[in-house]
C-alpha positions in Angstrom: 0.0 0.0 0.0 2.9 2.3 0.8 4.2 2.0 -2.9 0.7 2.6 -4.2 0.5 5.8 -2.2 3.9 6.9 -3.5 2.7 6.4 -7.1 -0.5 8.2 -6.5 1.3 11.0 -4.7 3.7 11.4 -7.5 1.1 11.4 -10.1 -0.8 14.2 -8.4 2.5 16.2 -8.0 3.0 15.9 -11.9 -0.6 17.0 -12.3 0.1 20.1 -10.2 3.2 20.8 -12.4 1.0 21.0 -15.4 1.6 17.6 -17.0 -1.0 15.5 -18.7 -1.1 12.2 -16.8 -2.1 8.7 -18.0 -1.8 5.2 -16.4 0.7 2.8 -18.0 0.8 -1.0 -17.6 3.7 -3.4 -17.0 4.2 -3.7 -20.7 4.9 0.1 -21.1 1.6 0.5 -22.8 -1.3 2.7 -21.8 -4.0 0.6 -19.9 -6.8 2.9 -21.2 -8.0 2.6 -24.8 -8.7 6.4 -25.1 -5.3 7.6 -23.9 -4.7 9.7 -27.1 -7.5 12.0 -26.0 -5.2 13.2 -23.2 -2.8 14.6 -25.8 -5.2 17.6 -26.1 -7.1 17.5 -22.7 -5.6 16.8 -19.4 -7.3 14.3 -17.1 -8.9 15.7 -14.0 -7.4 15.1 -10.5 -10.4 12.9 -9.6 -9.8 10.8 -12.7 -6.1 10.4 -11.8 -7.0 9.4 -8.2 -9.4 6.7 -9.7 -6.8 5.3 -12.0 -4.1 5.0 -9.4 -6.2 3.9 -6.5 -8.0 1.1 -8.3 -5.0 -0.8 -9.6 -1.9 -2.1 -7.9 -0.1 -2.7 -11.2 0.1 0.7 -12.7 2.9 3.1 -13.7 2.8 6.8 -14.4 2.8 8.1 -17.9 3.4 11.7 -18.9 2.2 12.8 -22.3 4.9 14.8 -24.1 4.3 17.7 -26.4 2.4 20.9 -26.1 -0.2 19.6 -23.6 2.6 19.2 -21.0 4.9 21.8 -22.4 7.9 19.3 -22.5 9.9 17.4 -25.0 11.9 14.4 -23.8 15.1 13.0 -25.3 15.3 9.3 -24.5 18.8 7.9 -24.2 18.4 4.2 -24.4 21.9 3.2 -23.3 24.4 4.6 -21.0 27.2 4.4 -23.6 25.2 6.4 -26.3 26.5 9.6 -27.7 25.0 12.3 -25.5 27.2 15.2 -26.8 25.1 18.3 -27.2 22.6 17.4 -24.6 22.5 20.6 -22.3 21.9 20.3 -18.6 18.2 20.0 -17.6 15.9 17.9 -15.5 17.0 14.2 -15.9 15.4 10.8 -15.1 17.4 7.6 -14.7 15.5 4.8 -16.5 16.3 1.0 -16.6 19.2 1.3 -19.0 19.6 5.0 -19.8 18.2 8.5 -19.2 15.4 10.8 -20.1 16.3 14.4 -20.7 13.3 16.8 -20.1 13.3 20.1 -22.2 10.8 22.9 -22.7 8.5 22.5 -25.6 9.6 25.1 -28.3 6.1 26.3 -29.2 5.8 24.5 -32.6 5.0 20.9 -33.4 7.8 18.4 -32.7 7.0 14.8 -33.9 8.5 11.7 -32.3 11.4 10.0 -34.0 15.0 8.9 -33.9 17.9 11.4 -33.3 20.9 9.1 -33.2 21.9 5.5 -32.4 19.9 4.6 -29.4 18.6 8.1 -28.8 14.9 9.0 -29.6 12.9 12.2 -29.2 9.4 12.1 -27.5 7.5 15.0 -29.0 3.8 15.7 -29.7 1.8 12.5 -29.6 4.3 10.6 -27.4 4.6 9.7 -23.8 7.3 8.7 -21.3 7.2 6.8 -18.0 7.8 8.9 -14.9 9.4 8.2 -11.4 8.9 6.2 -9.2 7.4 3.7 -11.8 8.9 0.2 -12.0 11.0 -0.7 -15.0 10.9 -4.2 -16.4 14.5 -4.6 -15.2 13.2 -4.4 -11.6 14.7 -0.9 -11.0 12.5 2.2 -10.4 12.6 5.3 -12.5 14.2 8.1 -10.5 15.1 11.7 -10.8 18.8 12.5 -11.2 18.2 16.2 -11.5 14.7 17.2 -10.3 12.9 20.0 -12.2 12.2 21.7 -8.8 16.0 22.0 -8.5 17.2 22.8 -12.0 14.0 23.5 -14.0 13.7 22.7 -17.8 16.2 23.9 -20.3 15.4 24.9 -23.9 15.4 22.1 -26.5 18.9 22.1 -28.2 18.7 23.5 -31.7 20.8 20.6 -33.1 17.9 18.2 -32.3 15.8 19.7 -35.0 18.6 19.4 -37.6 19.5 15.8 -36.9 15.9 14.7 -36.9 15.2 16.5 -40.2 18.3 14.9 -41.8 17.0 11.4 -40.8 13.7 12.1 -42.4 15.1 13.4 -45.6 17.3 10.4 -46.0 14.5 7.9 -45.8 14.0 5.5 -48.7 10.7 5.1 -50.5 11.2 1.4 -50.0 9.3 0.4 -46.8 11.6 -2.4 -46.2 14.5 -0.1 -45.7 13.3 2.9 -43.8 15.7 3.5 -40.9 17.2 1.6 -38.0 14.7 0.8 -35.2 16.1 0.1 -31.8 14.8 -1.6 -28.6 11.7 0.0 -27.2 10.3 0.8 -30.6 10.7 -2.5 -32.5 7.3 -3.9 -31.9 5.4 -0.8 -32.8 7.5 -0.5 -36.1 6.9 -4.2 -36.9 3.2 -3.7 -36.5 3.2 -0.7 -38.8 5.4 -2.4 -41.4 3.2 -5.6 -41.4 0.1 -3.4 -41.9 1.6 -1.7 -44.9 2.9 -4.9 -46.3 -0.3 -7.0 -46.0 -2.6 -4.0 -47.1 -0.7 -3.9 -50.5 -1.0 -7.7 -51.1 -4.0 -9.8 -52.3 -5.3 -11.8 -49.3 -4.4 -15.2 -50.9 -0.8 -14.0 -51.3 -0.2 -12.7 -47.7 2.1 -15.7 -46.8 4.4 -14.5 -49.6 5.1 -11.4 -47.7 6.6 -13.3 -44.7 10.2 -13.4 -46.3 9.9 -9.6 -46.8 8.9 -9.2 -43.1 12.0 -11.3 -42.2 14.3 -9.3 -44.3 13.0 -6.0 -42.9 13.5 -7.4 -39.3 17.2 -8.3 -40.1 18.0 -5.0 -41.8 16.1 -2.6 -39.8 15.7 -3.8 -36.1 18.8 -3.5 -33.8 18.9 -6.1 -32.6 16.4 -8.1 -34.7 13.2 -9.2 -33.0 13.1 -12.9 -32.2 11.6 -14.9 -35.1 8.6 -16.3 -33.0 7.7 -12.7 -31.8 8.0 -11.3 -35.3 5.7 -14.2 -36.6 3.1 -13.4 -33.9 3.0 -9.7 -34.9 2.6 -10.8 -38.7 -0.2 -13.2 -38.0 -1.9 -10.7 -35.6 -2.1 -8.0 -38.3 -3.3 -10.7 -40.8 -6.1 -11.6 -38.4 -7.0 -7.9 -38.0 -7.1 -7.4 -41.8 -9.3 -10.5 -42.2 -11.8 -9.1 -39.7 -12.1 -5.8 -41.6 -14.9 -5.5 -44.0 -13.2 -4.7 -47.4 -14.8 -3.5 -50.7 -12.1 -5.1 -52.9 -12.2 -8.7 -51.6 -11.8 -10.8 -54.7 -14.4 -13.4 -55.6 -13.3 -16.7 -56.9 -14.8 -15.9 -60.3 -12.3 -12.9 -60.6 -9.2 -14.8 -59.7 -7.0 -15.4 -62.8 -4.1 -17.0 -61.2 -3.2 -18.6 -57.9 -0.1 -20.2 -56.3 0.5 -22.5 -53.4 1.9 -20.8 -50.3 4.5 -22.9 -48.6 6.6 -22.6 -45.4 9.2 -25.0 -44.2 8.9 -26.3 -40.7 12.5 -25.5 -40.2 11.3 -21.8 -40.3 8.7 -22.4 -37.6 9.7 -21.9 -34.0 8.3 -24.6 -31.8 6.3 -23.5 -28.7 5.0 -25.4 -25.8 1.2 -25.4 -25.2 0.1 -22.9 -22.5 -2.8 -23.9 -20.3 -5.5 -22.0 -18.4 -6.7 -25.3 -16.9 -4.0 -27.9 -17.7 -5.2 -30.7 -19.9 -8.7 -29.2 -20.3 -8.8 -25.5 -21.3 -5.8 -24.1 -23.3 -4.6 -20.5 -23.4 -4.7 -19.1 -27.0 -7.4 -21.6 -28.1 -11.2 -21.7 -28.4 -13.1 -24.1 -26.1 -16.9 -24.9 -26.4 -19.3 -25.7 -23.5 -22.7 -26.9 -24.6 -25.9 -28.0 -22.8 -29.5 -27.7 -22.4 -31.0 -24.5 -20.8 -31.2 -24.2 -17.0 -28.3 -26.6 -16.3 -25.9 -23.9 -15.0 -23.7 -23.3 -18.0 -23.4 -19.6 -17.3 -23.0 -20.3 -13.6 -20.1 -22.6 -14.6 -18.4 -19.8 -16.6 -18.7 -17.2 -13.8 -17.3 -19.9 -11.5 -14.3 -20.3 -13.8 -14.0 -16.5 -14.0 -13.8 -16.4 -10.2 -11.1 -19.1 -10.1 -8.9 -17.2 -12.6 -9.4 -13.8 -11.0 -8.0 -15.1 -7.7 -5.6 -17.8 -9.0 -7.5 -20.5 -7.1 -6.9 -24.2 -7.8 -9.2 -25.8 -10.3 -11.5 -28.6 -8.9 -10.5 -32.3 -8.8 -7.2 -31.6 -10.6 -6.0 -29.2 -7.9 -3.8 -27.3 -10.3 -3.4 -23.5 -9.8 -5.1 -21.2 -12.3 -2.9 -18.5 -13.8 -4.1 -15.4 -12.0 -5.4 -12.8 -14.4 -8.4 -10.8 -15.8 -11.5 -12.0 -17.4 -13.9 -10.4 -20.0 -17.5 -11.5 -20.1 -19.9 -11.1 -23.0 -23.2 -12.1 -21.5 -26.4 -11.7 -23.6 -28.8 -13.5 -21.2 -27.9 -12.6 -17.6 -28.3 -9.2 -16.0 -24.9 -7.9 -14.7 -26.3 -6.3 -11.6 -28.8 -8.8 -10.1 -27.4 -12.1 -11.6 -23.8 -12.1 -12.6 -22.3 -9.8 -9.9 -24.0 -11.8 -7.0 -22.7 -15.1 -8.5 -19.2 -13.7 -8.7 -19.4 -12.5 -5.1 -20.7 -15.9 -3.9 -17.6 -17.6 -5.6 -15.3 -15.1 -3.8 -14.1 -13.5 -7.1 -11.8 -10.6 -7.4 -14.3 -8.4 -9.2 -11.6 -5.7 -10.0 -10.2 -8.3 -12.4 -13.5 -9.2 -14.1 -14.9 -6.9 -16.8 -18.2 -7.1 -18.8 -18.3 -5.9 -22.4 -21.7 -4.2 -22.4 -21.9 -2.7 -25.8 -19.9 -1.0 -28.7 -20.1 2.7 -29.1 -20.2 3.9 -32.6 -20.1 7.4 -34.0 -21.8 8.4 -37.3 -20.3 10.7 -39.9 -22.5 13.5 -38.4 -20.9 12.9 -35.0 -23.9 11.2 -33.5 -22.9 8.6 -30.9 -25.0 5.4 -30.4 -24.4 2.0 -28.7 -25.2 -1.4 -30.2 -24.6 -5.0 -29.4 -21.1 -6.5 -29.9 -20.7 -8.4 -33.2 -18.3 -11.2 -33.9 -18.6 -10.3 -37.6 -17.6 -6.6 -37.4 -16.2 -5.8 -33.9 -13.2 -8.0 -33.5 -11.0 -5.0 -34.3 -12.7 -3.2 -31.4 -11.9 -6.1 -29.1 -8.3 -6.2 -30.3 -8.0 -2.5 -29.6 -9.3 -3.2 -26.0 -7.1 -6.1 -25.1 -3.8 -4.1 -24.8 -5.5 -2.1 -22.0 -6.0 -5.4 -20.1 -2.5 -6.9 -20.4 -3.2 -9.7 -17.9 -6.4 -10.9 -19.6 -6.4 -14.8 -19.4 -10.1 -15.6 -20.2 -12.8 -14.3 -22.6 -16.3 -15.8 -22.2 -18.9 -15.5 -24.9 -22.3 -16.6 -23.6 -24.1 -17.7 -25.7 -22.1 -17.4 -28.9 -25.3 -17.4 -30.9 -26.2 -14.0 -29.6 -23.2 -12.4 -31.3 -23.4 -14.0 -34.8 -24.8 -10.8 -36.3 -26.8 -12.5 -39.0 -24.3 -15.2 -39.8 -26.1 -18.4 -40.8 -25.3 -20.7 -37.8 -26.0 -23.9 -39.9 -23.7 -22.8 -42.7 -20.3 -24.4 -42.3 -18.3 -21.9 -44.4 -20.1 -18.9 -42.8 -19.3 -20.2 -39.3 -15.7 -21.1 -40.1 -15.1 -17.6 -41.6 -16.5 -16.1 -38.4 -14.5 -18.3 -35.9 -11.1 -18.3 -37.8 -10.4 -14.5 -36.9 -11.6 -15.3 -33.3 -9.2 -18.2 -33.0 -6.4 -16.0 -34.4 -7.1 -13.4 -31.7 -7.0 -15.9 -28.9 -3.7 -17.1 -30.3 -2.2 -13.7 -30.7 -3.0 -12.6 -27.2 -2.6 -16.0 -25.4 -6.1 -15.9 -23.9 -8.5 -18.7 -23.5 -11.9 -18.2 -25.2 -14.8 -20.1 -24.0 -17.9 -20.0 -26.1 -21.2 -21.3 -24.6 -23.9 -22.9 -26.8 -27.0 -25.2 -26.6 -27.7 -28.7 -27.6 -30.0 -29.5 -30.5 -33.0 -31.8 -30.4 -31.1 -34.9 -31.4 -31.5 -38.1 -29.5 -28.4 -39.9 -28.2 -25.7 -40.9 -30.7 -22.4 -39.1 -31.1 -22.1 -36.1 -28.8 -20.1 -34.2 -31.3 -23.3 -33.8 -33.4 -25.4 -32.5 -30.5 -24.2 -28.9 -30.6 -26.8 -26.6 -32.0 -25.9 -25.2 -35.4 -23.1 -26.2 -37.8 -20.6 -28.9 -36.9 -18.0 -26.1 -37.6 -18.5 -24.8 -34.0 -17.2 -28.0 -32.6 -14.6 -28.4 -35.4 -13.1 -24.9 -34.7 -12.9 -25.5 -30.9 -9.8 -27.3 -29.7 -11.8 -28.7 -26.8 -15.5 -29.1 -26.2 -17.5 -30.1 -23.1 -21.2 -31.0 -22.4 -23.1 -30.1 -19.3 -25.9 -32.5 -18.6 -28.0 -34.0 -15.8 -27.3 -37.2 -14.1 -30.1 -39.5 -14.9 -30.1 -41.0 -11.4 -29.8 -37.7 -9.6 -31.5 -34.7 -11.2 -29.7 -32.3 -8.8 -26.4 -33.6 -9.9 -24.6 -32.0 -13.0 -22.0 -33.7 -15.2 -19.3 -31.8 -17.0 -17.9 -34.2 -19.6 -15.4 -33.9 -22.5 -16.8 -34.2 -26.0 -13.4 -33.7 -27.8 -9.9 -32.5 -26.9 -7.4 -32.1 -29.7 -4.6 -30.8 -27.4 -4.5 -33.4 -24.6 -5.4 -36.9 -23.8 -9.1 -37.5 -23.1 -9.8 -36.5 -19.5 -12.3 -37.7 -17.0 -15.4 -35.7 -16.5 -16.4 -33.7 -13.4 -19.6 -33.5 -11.4 -21.1 -30.8 -9.3 -24.2 -29.6 -7.6 -25.7 -26.2 -7.3 -26.0 -24.8 -3.7 -27.4 -21.5 -2.5 -24.8 -19.1 -1.0 -25.3 -16.7 1.9 -26.3 -13.9 -0.5 -29.0 -16.2 -2.1 -27.0 -16.5 -5.3 -26.4 -20.0 -6.8 -23.0 -21.6 -6.1 -21.2 -24.5 -7.6 -20.1 -27.3 -5.2 -17.7 -29.6 -7.0 -17.4 -33.2 -6.2 -13.8 -34.2 -5.2 -13.5 -37.2 -7.4 -13.7 -37.4 -11.3 -16.4 -39.3 -13.2 -15.7 -41.8 -16.0 -19.0 -41.8 -17.9 -18.7 -40.5 -21.4 -20.6 -37.7 -23.1 -22.2 -40.2 -25.5 -23.4 -42.4 -22.7 -24.7 -39.5 -20.7 -26.7 -38.2 -23.7 -28.2 -41.6 -24.6 -31.1 -42.5 -22.3 -31.3 -46.2 -21.3 -34.6 -48.1 -21.4 -35.7 -49.1 -17.8 -35.5 -52.9 -18.3 -32.2 -52.5 -20.1 -30.8 -50.3 -17.4 -31.8 -52.7 -14.7 -30.2 -55.6 -16.5 -27.0 -53.7 -17.3 -26.6 -52.4 -13.7 -27.1 -55.8 -12.2 -24.4 -57.3 -14.6 -22.0 -54.6 -13.5 -22.8 -55.3 -9.8 -22.1 -59.0 -10.3 -18.9 -58.2 -12.2 -17.6 -55.9 -9.4 -18.3 -58.5 -6.7 -16.3 -61.0 -8.7 -13.2 -58.9 -9.5 -13.0 -57.2 -6.1 -13.7 -60.4 -4.0 -10.0 -60.7 -3.2 -9.4 -57.1 -2.3 -8.7 -53.6 -3.6 -7.8 -53.1 -7.3 -6.6 -50.1 -9.3 -9.6 -48.3 -10.7 -8.0 -48.3 -14.2 -7.5 -52.1 -14.1 -11.2 -52.6 -13.1 -12.4 -50.3 -15.9 -10.2 -52.1 -18.4 -11.6 -55.5 -17.4 -15.1 -54.2 -17.5 -14.8 -53.1 -21.0 -13.3 -56.4 -22.0 -16.4 -58.0 -20.4 -18.7 -55.8 -22.5 -19.8 -53.6 -19.5 -20.1 -49.9 -20.4 -18.6 -47.2 -18.2 -22.2 -45.9 -17.5 -23.3 -49.3 -16.2 -20.1 -49.7 -14.3 -20.6 -46.4 -12.6 -24.2 -47.3 -11.6 -23.0 -50.6 -10.3 -20.2 -48.9 -8.3 -22.8 -46.5 -6.7 -25.2 -49.3 -6.0 -22.5 -51.2 -4.1 -21.3 -48.0 -2.3 -17.8 -48.3 -3.6 -15.8 -45.2 -2.8 -12.7 -44.7 -4.9 -9.7 -44.0 -2.7 -6.0 -43.4 -3.2 -3.6 -45.9 -1.8 -1.1 -43.2 -0.9 -0.5 -39.5 -1.7 1.1 -40.1 -5.1 -0.7 -43.4 -6.0 -3.7 -43.9 -8.3 -7.3 -44.4 -7.4 -8.4 -47.8 -6.0 -11.7 -49.6 -5.7 -12.7 -52.0 -2.9 -15.9 -53.5 -1.6 -17.4 -52.5 1.6 -18.3 -55.2 4.2 -22.0 -54.6 3.5 -21.5 -54.9 -0.2 -19.8 -58.3 0.1 -22.8 -59.8 1.9 -25.7 -57.8 0.8 -26.6 -58.1 -2.9 -29.1 -55.3 -2.6 -26.8 -52.8 -1.0 -27.6 -49.3 -1.7 -25.2 -46.5 -2.6 -23.7 -44.6 0.4 -24.4 -40.9 0.4 -21.1 -39.2 -0.5 -20.5 -35.6 0.6 -19.8 -33.4 -2.4 -17.9 -30.7 -0.6 -15.0 -32.4 1.1 -11.8 -30.5 0.6 -13.8 -27.7 -1.2 -10.9 -25.3 -1.2 -11.8 -21.6 -0.9 -15.6 -22.4 -0.7 -15.1 -24.8 2.2 -16.1 -22.6 5.1 -19.0 -21.0 3.2 -20.6 -24.3 2.3 -20.0 -25.7 5.8 -22.2 -22.8 6.9 -24.8 -23.7 4.4 -25.0 -27.2 5.8 -25.1 -25.9 9.4 -28.1 -23.8 8.5 -29.9 -27.0 7.2 
């Protein structure tokens, strides 16, 4: 808290000095999308207090130029040639220094002066003390303006910057050298120019040009993997833009195969939100019938991510971060917020995208619903202001299709491809919620409402359904997972929290029933016979003592007993899976009653044992009856 007070105190001091202040994230980028508006109008003191009180991960930015009456010369290395820099107010940065000079009264644009020396003029910004540098050091004043004031900007700065501009080539691949701190922005601009001038089907042909530009222009060159991400990010942004000159197939007179060697591709490990189940940078689908708690499930996942809680059953820590919710069906104030509070979420880290504000050519501003078809660029513009975003929930995805035919494979694929690219570029997990169609049983892959392209585009898909034997019990089961081995499912019940909001209570053990089995009802006589066969089988194989659960399941399949029947038989016999030791696998064994009583009923199992951060709250619910 002490450091937060120092940051806020310093920000208010800079405000009193006449500077235009903005909040800056750990990636040196403004954390507000509208930061450029503060190049012409200063934020109020109340706005500054709000920015710097609400976040614990914020640095101070000062807008340079006429609005703050300063120009800053950024020396990016202690060994750079600083001859000609006259004494003035100076800040020590992570690797170099910032020299603060008075604004000359006429426009001064940002640019490069010398090797590793930039000028921050109108339209730029710098990070001010006592902000934290990526190196772990704090920015600090070497010569404070209260002691030395601000000197006039040296005249030579205009001349050197002018010469650099006049020597620029018309070839965009050989503009001028770009040094650390400006390489990513320059790469983004270059990729935009490059792709905008190429037909879409030939974009991959621009990659060698991008590589050449990086080697010849950036000092040092950007890592290949980082450059590739920038290239693909701009390509995804261009795809999402509506264009008037998109070529129709009938107008194409020539086409060529686009090839890339795998030796030119940098291998990267998968990153996970929920290891083995939900990946960062990928699209995941959750489907189910109405009123089964799909939206409650996504708000629970949002709460887990916001606090970095462990995920249920697997007990692996979630990467702590921010969450964006697009919710078309639940009211934010009386439904979503109480659910988040019941799940003990950090609501400062969870954001809801309510609408998109648009302005007409006449200057009239209106708001409309977010569209996956036309507003991905808006979302991409927003994401840099939430640099620690880990999860985006779209609930339900059908509400944001904006007229796209949900049963048309090509239309759905065209809509989801840019969304998947955005997930990959920003390393966020995207969860889309959908409904089941009216199909009966069969393959669960075909039960998602709309085109099969929804399931095909998702890297993992899960179904939420009722347990046939217990209507209050919900099953969360994998339908597909292209990134990991097939996982077991999970089970949960819905409780009522102290604030009367619904609350998920996870069972502490996994479930082995498949999505296909759960969605295929069994006739009563058939169910009774299959369960009895499973009971008899379990009595036989467990008669001599405990066995590994995996071995029992393997033998059951060989005997023609389904996982669903095996689970019913296990519950009927009251078999509780247990671990033989802390690191061992699950074991099954018969109870004494089950060994002698053929009609033994299942033992009621508490669903809230070791319930993590919800343990105390749910204990209270039980105590209250």
